[in-house]
N, C-alpha and C positions, 0 to 999 in steps of 0.2 A: 423545390419546396422552399418557404424559407418559414420559419417557426417563428408566431407570434404569440404575445401573452395579453392578460387582461391589465387592466389600467393598475391593480392592485400591485402586481406581480412587478410591472413597469418601474412603478412608484419605489419599489424593496432597490430593483437593479440601480434607480438614480440614485439614490441614499448613498449604496454603497460607494458607487463610483464616486461622488462627492467624499466621502470617507475616506478612498485610495490615494485621490487629488491630494488632502489634506494631510496626509500621515504618513505616505510613505517614507523611509527612510533614504536619506541622501546616497548618493550614488559612493559619494566616499568614507559613508561611515561601515558601509555595506561592503567593504572588501574582503573581508576576511569570508575563504569557503569553509564549507563543512568537511571533515577528513572523512566521516562514514554517516549510515543512518540514524546515529546516535548521538554523532558529535552536534551541538547545536552551539554556534560562536555566541558572543555577548548581545551582539547588536540584533541577530536573530531570537534571542529570546528575550530582547527586551519589545521587538515587534511583535513575537507570540503573545505577549503576556497584554498587549496594547489591543489585539483583537479579539482576544479572550475579554476583558473587562470591556469593550464595547459590545460584544453579543456578535464578532462578524469572525470568530475561529471557526464555528462550524454551528451553522445558524440554526437548523433542525434539533441543537441541542436546548434544555429549558436555559433559562436565565443564569442559573449558579453556577450552570458548566460550560460555559463559553459561548452559549447561543441566546435565540430569541423565539423558540418554539415555531420556527419556519416551516414551511410545509414542502414539499416536493419539488413544485415549480420553481420557489424561491431558493431553494436549494442547488438547484439547474444553473441559475441566472449567476449566484455567486461563485459558483465551479467556472462557469463562462466567463465572467467580468477578469478573473484573477489569471485561467488559460490567456486571453488574449492580451495580458501584461507580461506574460510567461513569470506569474510571483509565485512562489509557494508558500500557505502559509502556514506551514509546520516543517523544519528540518528533520523531525524524527517522526516519519510517518508514520511507521508501524506504531509507535508509541500511542500517537493520538486518535490515528483512524481504527486502530484494529485495539489494543488492550485497554486505554482509558475507555473505550465503546463498550469493551466485552464488560469491563466493571459497571459501566451505570447498568447494563441489561442484567448480570450474574452478580453485581456484588452487593455487600452489605452498606448501608448506609456510612459505617463505618470506614470500610475498605474506600469508597467514593472519595471522602474527604480525605483520608490519609494518601491515597496513591492515586485517582484518577483527577484531583485537582491539582495537583502537583504537576502530573505529565501534562496536562492541557494548558499549564500555566507556564510549561518549559523550567520549572523550578527541580524539575528529575527529567529523564530521559528512559525509556525502555524498550525493551526488544523478547520478538517472540520464540521461543523453544520449541517447535515441534517438530523439524527433519533429526531421524538418527542414520547411522553409517550403515547399520542393518535393516533398515525403513525406507528410508528416504520419502517417497511422495504419501508412504501408506501409512497414515498416524495411526493405525488400529495395531500396526507389528511393533509399537514404541516397545522399549525393554526398559527403560530409566522408572526405577522404582523408588518409592514412598514408602515406606513402614511408618505407623505410629507407633511412636514411643511417649508414653505422658504427653506435655502437652504439646511436644514438638511431632512433625515428620522427620526421621532420616534417609535423606535422598542421595542413591550412589546412580550413576548411570554417567552418557554421554549425547550432547546433541550435536549436531554439525549444521554450518551454513544459516546460522545464528546471525543476522544479519547486525552489525553493531552492536555486539554484546560487549565488547574490550570498552566501548566509551559508556555502555548503559548503567542505569545505576539500579536496578530491576528487570528479571526475564518471568515473562510469564511462560512457565514449564507444564508442558502434559505430561502428565509421571502414572506410571502403572502402580496403582493401589490395591488390588483384587487381583492376585496371579492367576488365581483358579475360575475366575468367571471367563465366557464367550471371548473372543478377541474385540470386540467394540464393546463390552462390559467393562468395568472395573479400571477406569481410566479417571483422574483427577486433574485440575488445576492448581499450581500452585504458585505464586508471587514469591522468585528468590531475591532477597538484595545481591547484589554482586559481589558486595565484602563481607559476605559469611566466609569462617572459613570452611574449607575443601571446596571451595568454588576457583578453577582455574580455566582461563580464559587465554585462548591462542590464536588472534586474526593471522588471515592468511590472503596469500594476493590472489586475486582472480586473473583470467585471460586477458581484460581489458584494464587493468589497474594494479601495478606493482607499488604504488606509493599511498595511493589512499584507499588501504585498507579496511572493508566492509565485513568481511565473511569470516567466522569463528566455528572453532571447535570447542568446545565447555564441556570440561568435565566435571563431576560432582562426585565426592570422597564423602561420605559420612556428613554431609550437610544436614545442618540441625536446623530446621524450617519453623517457627512457631505456626500451630495448629489455625491460629488465628488468620493465615495465610492462605487458606485454602477458598477459591472463588466457586462457587454454586457448590450445590451437597456433594458429599463423598461421592466418589466411581461414579457422578455424571458428567466427568469431562469431555466425551463424545460430544452431549449437548452444547457445552460453550465452546468446542473446537468449532463447530457447525455454524455457531454466532460469530462466532471470531472471522471465521472465512465469508459471512454472510457479509459482517461488514466492512471484509476488503475487497468483495465484488459489488458492493453498489454503487453503482454508474461508471464502476470499472470501463463500460465501453466509451466512457466521457474520455479517459485518459488517452485510450489509442487513436481517438478520434481528432483530438487536440493533436498529439505530434503527428498524426495525419497531414493535418493541416498547416501546420509549421513546416512539416519538409517539404508540401508544396510550394511554400514560401522559399525554401533555401535552395531546391533544388531546380537548377536552370538547365534545362534539358539542351541535348545539339544534337542535331541530326535526326534522322528521320525513327530511327530504332530507338530513341532515347524520347522522343518526343511522341511515339505511341505510348510506352510504359510510363512516361509523364500523366497522360491520359487514363491508363488504369489506375494509377495511385491517386486521381480525382474520381475516379469512376466508383472507388473502393472505400472512397472517403464518404462520399455523397450517401451511398448502399448503408453505411454503417452509421452516419449520422440518423437516416428515415427509418433505419431498423431501430436503433436507440430512440428516436422519440415513442414509434410506437410503445416501447417498454415505460418508458415517461410518462408517458399518458394512462397507462394500467397502472405504474405505482401511486401518482396522481388519484386515483379513482379507488386505490385501497385493496389492487389485484397483485396477488405474487405469479410469476410465470417461470420457476426456475429453470427448466428446459429451455424459457428462451434467452434466458438469461448466460446460458452455457453456448448458444451458437453466438451470443454478441461475442463473449469471451473468447470462442475459438476464433471467431471470422477478425475479431479486432488484433488479437494478438500475430495471427498467421498474414494480415494484411502489411501489418507494420514491417513486419520480418521481411517480407516480400518486398515493402517498399524502398526499406536501405540498402536491401541485395542492389535494387535496381542501382539507386544513387552510387555504391560502392563501385559499381560495375562501372559504371558512366564516370566515375573519378578516375579508375586507373591506378596507377603508382601513385598517384594524389594523392588519394584517399588513406594515405597512412599520415597524411601532415594534416595539421591544423586548419581547415580551411577560411579562406575569407565570405563567412557564410554572409547573406543578405540582413540577418538579424545579429547583431554585437550582442558580444558576452554581459547577460545579465545575471548582477550577482546574486538578486534575491532567489534566483534558483540555483540547486545543487545538480540540475540536471546535466544531459548531456547535449543542450542547444548547440553548442558550439565545438563540441568535440569533432576529430577527425573521423572522415563516414567508418574506417573500420572497428573503431571503437563504438560510434553510434550500430552500427549494426550487429557486432557481438553482444550488444546488451541487448537487443528485443530478444536472445532465447529465456533469458529471466522472465520476459512476458507470458512465454510458450509454458511456462512453468507454474511462477506464481500466481496465487487464486484458485488454481484448481489446474493441471497439468491438461494440454491438449490431446493427450491418450484419453484421460478421463470423461474430458468435455463428451470427447467422440461416443466414449460409452454412454452417457447420459442422452445423448441425442439420439442413437440407435435406440433405445430401450423407452425413451420417453416420450422423443417425437414421431420416430419411424414407426416404433413399436415389434422392433425386432428381439427375440429370444436371446436371454443371457445366455452365455456359453461357460 
């Protein structure tokens, strides 16, 4: 099946393609790579500001916030054209895609101007403080506390797996503000500047990178945060968190589909077994694309299908992991070396498109966790799609 769009959507695509042809930074300028998901090189800051100023950063946003009030289908073709060239619009994806988006949904007008606009224009970078050592993916189990003291909240606790925190200017942290409330109540969201006294960030290596550090432990020791940095109502952080993750999951299936498509370009099978596996990857890609097209049509009609999004998230993340496993197995020992892939390294993208097969495979485990772990998605599907009882 080939997706087609009406003339208005295709005109939108044509305008964006013309913009890319005219304004993409030259390769020589874009030589510096990002070190983490909150480190944005100067050339990438200029690129992001250019997108913001022309309404191409997040087209679905209002013009004052880097968009042009585009509809769902226009947003889809925008992402499609970026993926086609392996271009990232922003090197601080959590800041732009989750934190700024959450501020536009839940923040005050002052917070939007003070925090969201600088993040969207790459004048500032942000990271997301959710996971904790004793809670993992269970946000409701968080223990970091914020106690109101006059015009401030005093924050004590620890976060972990905080991507890019050591390079971020601010962290959107979820904290417990009412310890006596039920587990999912009494949580609030605070914007915590990382230069405040009592904030300590400790980056640590991951299994696929010991040089470009991204993960962090973050410690808060008596950190005084202005009460005006509260995002959303007091004790309503669970609603803000669900909105934040909702922004992360928006069109997430498309990212998996794009990477499967790129893998089909990079993986050249030799032998019957690998050819059969290649065919499996191609079928998974088409299945994900077709399921995603159904979700896209529903979104364009203003419909919400949360269980359906869970199916797409689960299938997409695990299809990618299986596909990279096939590629790694086919490469053998050579999978530990950076291969001569068909697609050259693209400095616009800080992704893993030209890393060795082992690194690309290991990175897929993040995809089965971020945006809702596979186990959580299976529970949602079991209860809300299949109607099975909760245990």
